[in-house]
C-alpha positions in Angstrom: 124.6 87.9 114.5 123.2 85.4 117.0 124.8 87.3 119.8 123.3 90.5 118.7 119.8 88.9 118.6 120.3 87.4 122.1 121.5 90.8 123.5 118.6 92.6 121.9 116.1 90.2 123.5 117.8 90.6 126.8 117.6 94.4 126.4 113.9 94.3 125.6 113.2 92.0 128.7 115.2 94.0 131.2 115.2 97.7 130.1 112.1 98.4 128.0 108.8 99.4 129.6 105.6 99.6 127.7 103.4 102.7 128.2 100.1 102.3 129.9 96.9 102.0 127.9 95.9 105.6 128.8 99.3 107.0 127.8 99.2 105.0 124.5 95.7 106.4 123.8 96.9 110.0 124.4 100.0 109.5 122.2 97.8 108.0 119.4 95.5 111.1 119.5 98.5 113.4 119.3 100.0 111.6 116.4 96.6 111.6 114.6 96.1 115.3 115.1 99.6 116.2 113.9 99.2 113.8 110.9 95.9 115.6 109.9 97.5 119.0 110.4 100.5 118.1 108.3 98.2 116.6 105.6 96.2 119.9 105.5 99.3 122.0 105.3 100.7 119.9 102.5 97.3 120.1 100.7 97.3 123.9 101.1 100.8 124.4 99.8 100.1 122.1 96.9 96.9 124.0 96.1 98.7 127.4 96.2 101.6 126.2 94.0 99.1 124.6 91.6 97.3 127.9 91.2 100.5 129.8 90.7 101.7 127.3 88.0 98.3 127.6 86.3 98.4 131.4 86.4 102.0 131.4 85.1 101.3 129.1 82.1 98.0 130.9 81.3 99.8 134.2 81.1 102.5 132.7 78.8 100.1 131.0 76.5 97.7 134.0 76.2 
């Protein structure tokens, strides 16, 4: 386990580069936009299914 941690730290020091501040900002905006779109799509599908279930049960009970 200790070897794994040492090798991981060495990998981080030697092979990993952090994105620039501008690139990080752009990626954050992209993630935020897609998160909002996905949330809206989920809300829309949930609303449609909710209406369909209500319609189905109203027809059964009446």
